[in-house]
N, C-alpha and C positions, 0 to 999 in steps of 0.2 A: 677420392683423398685421405691417405693414411693420420694419423693421429700428430707425428712428426712434421706434416707439410701444416695441418691445419694448425699445429701451435706455430709454426715462424708463419703464417699470414694473420693470424690473431692478434700476434705480438704486433705487429706494423699497423695491425687496425688500430689496434689500442694505443700505440704511440700516436697515430695520425687525429684521436680525437683528444687526446690530452692536449697536443699542439692545436687544435682547432680551439679548445675551451682557452687556454690561454691567449691566442691572440685574440677569441673575442672579449677576454676581460682588459687586456689591457689595449683594446682599440682606443681610438681617440674618437669619442661621441661627438665634436663639434664638424667631425670631416664627412658627419652622415648627407649634410645638405649644404649647398653653396650661400653665399651671402647673398644674393639674386633676392630681386623683389616677391611676394608672393604668387605662387603661381594662378595666373589666368589661362582664359583659351585660346591665346596666341604665346601665350609664353610659360610651358609646363614646368613643374618641379623637377629639379635635377638630383632627385635623390639616389644615394649612391645604394647600390645592393650588400646584403650582408656578406654574400662572398667576395665582393669587390673590398670592403673592409678588411675582410682577413688576409686574404691576399697582397692587399693594394693594388690603388688607384689607377696605379700609370705604370710603365715598362717594366720598370722596377721596384717601386714604392719601399725601399728598403733606405733611404736615405737618412741617416740618426744628426738630426741637425741639433737636438737638444737633448740631456741626459733623462729628460723626463720623457720623451717620446723612443728612448731604447726599448724600453719593456717592448711595446708593441711591433717593435722591428725585430727581435729576436723573436719573438711567437712566431711573428711571420714566416722568417727563415727556418723555423724548427718546422711549421706547419709544409712549407715548398717542398723543404728534404722528406717529410714524412709522406707527401702523398705523394712522390717520386718512386720510394724505396717500397710503397703500397701497391704501386700500379706494375712497377717491375717485379714484386713477389708474385701478383697474381699472373704473369705472362709467363715466368721462370717456372711455376706450379701448378700450370694450366695443365687439364687432363688430357691424355692422350692416347688413342686406341692401341693397345697391344702394348705398354709400358706404363707397369705402376711407378707412382712416386718415388717409393723407397728401393726400383733399382735405376734410376737415376744416377748420373755424375754429378753431387751434390755440390764442385767445386765451378761447374759451370752456370749452377743456378745462384750462388753466391755472387760470382763474378758480374752476372747483369744486373743484382741489385744496388750491388756498389757502383759500377758505371752509372747507372740511372742517378744515382745521390751523387756521385762529379760530375754529371753534364748538367745538372741546377745549379749546383756551384758556382761551374764556370758562367754559366748562362747570367748568374745573377751578377756576376762579378763584372761581365762585358757590359750590361745596360744597352747604351746606346750609343757606346764609345766604340768607332771603328780602330780606334788604335789601340785598344784593348785586345779586341778580335784579334788582329795582327798580331800583338803583343803572346797570347796562347797558343797561335796557329805555330808561332815562330819556337815558342817554350816547348811545344809536344813534340816537334819536328825533333826535340835532341832524344827521346825518349825509343830506345830500341826495343822491339816487339820479338826479335827473333832471338833473344837468349831462352835459353833452356831453364825455364822456371819451374818448377816443380809444382806448386801451388799456384795456379792462375790469381788466385787474390792477392798475390805479392806484387803483381803488374799493375793491380787498382790501385794497391795502396801506394804505389810509388805514382798512381794517377792523381792520388788523393793528396800527396805530400806537394804537387805540383800544382793544385788548386789552391792549397794554404798559402805557399808561396805567391801565387798571384794575387790573394786577397790581399794577404799584409803587405803586398809590395805597391796598391794603392790606394793604402790608406784602411781598407776594411777588417780593422781587427777584430768588427764581431763576428764577419764571416768567418774570418780564421779561427777565431774560438770554435765557434757553435758548429761549423764542418767538422773539427777535429772531433768534438766530445761526439755527435752524431754519430761519424762513421766507427769510433769507439763501441759505442753501445751496439751498433748495428753488428759489427765483427765478434761481440760475444754473444748476441743470441745467435749468429749464425755459423758459429765454430763451438757452441755447446750444444747443438742438435746434428752436428757433422759426425759426433763417435756413433749416433745411432742411423747414420745411413755407410759410412765408409765399412768394405767389407773385402775378404781376404777369399778368391776363388781357388777351392782347391780340389784335386782329384785324391779320391781316397779308392785303396785298394786292399780289399780283406780276402783272406785266402783260408776256407774253412771247411771242416767235413760235414756239415749239414746246412747246405746252403739256404733250404726254405727258412730253417731257425734262424740263422744269423741274419737273414735279408728282413726280418720282422723285428728282431733286436734292433736292427740298426733303424729301421723305420722310428720306431720309437724314441732311441737316443737324438735322432736329427729334431722331434717333434717336440721332445722335451726341453732341446735348447732353445726351439723356433729358427731353425735352420732352414733355409731356402735348399732343395735339393733335387737333383735329377737324376734318373737311371740310366746308367752308359751300358753297361755288360754283365753278363751273368753266365757263367760257365758252370756246369754241372760237375758232380764226380762221378766218374764210372769205374769198373773193374782196373781199368789201363791205369788210370789218375784218379787214385782216391780223395785227393785234394781239389775241392771248387774253387771258384774265384768270383766276388762278386765289387765291382766299379761304380762307384758314382760321384757325382758331380756334386762339391757342398761349398755353398758361400757360409764362410765363417766369419766373426767378429775378429777383428786384429787382436783384440786383446786376450784373446782366449788361446790357451797355450794346447797344440796339436800331442803333444808328448801325455797331458794331463785327460784328454779325450783318446789315445789309445789306449791308456791303460782302463779307462771306461768303459772301451768297446771289448778289450780283451778280459776283461772282470767277470762282464755279462754272461759270457760262456766260454770259459776257460777249457772247457773238454773237447770243443769242436774248432774255435776258430784258432788258427798258429800263426798268424801274422799281420798287422795292420800297417799300410805304406801309403805316406803323404806325399802329393806332388803338385805343387804351386801352379796354379796355369793364372796366364794373363788374365788381368782385370783394372778397367781404367779407373774404377773408384776406390783403387787401395793405392796408400801414400805410397808406402815403404816397399817398392820391389825393386 
């Protein structure tokens, strides 16, 4: 795993730890045991485990009956969202043979993480209510996924808005507010690291009078900028054709100017390099194509 992937997963681990601490601090100590008489051999004590206190003892555990209980409710909601996001991040950035994390489509991983958060929010809205479940199904059927959206995250944000509206519609203003804030935080983290994962796949063709020297110079430039490059073609010069040709497939950062890079290549060996030509190839991780 590269440092970008570790940073994303580590961020969700930190959020999970913070929300877990908040859920522990704001828990209701009086709910750890029931009001039943002391335990005997025939009637054991009904102690609620710590994990049950943090996430809620019933199917939802999130009904705010008083202002004094709202802090614990908010902490539990945040903890459940954090757990969903962390587990989804582990699945999205799982190690895969033959495919490094830096070469994966970042938008797919981001969508998977946000979908987990949305699903958690919707399940907490539904609870034990069959009417709410049918309401969510009817509302979700209005969303069309056939629309060609450049960034898949926008489709997920549409579902987030749907979940916020469902929470507000059933009077769960705390759910709506916390879901909105959590998704905003998740999008900030995901889109911040997005700039390190998106690239342009370009084919560069260099015509030169000294193929071996120019090839070494190109490799040095690619390594200095940290580009992923792959050799494609090399035509050596001969008496009939004094100009040789070198072709590489290079993954560039979208913010890097090919004009500036061409000038750097030309200035490295002006006596031999005659021309530099760039041709953009199809790349699923390049947004601006």
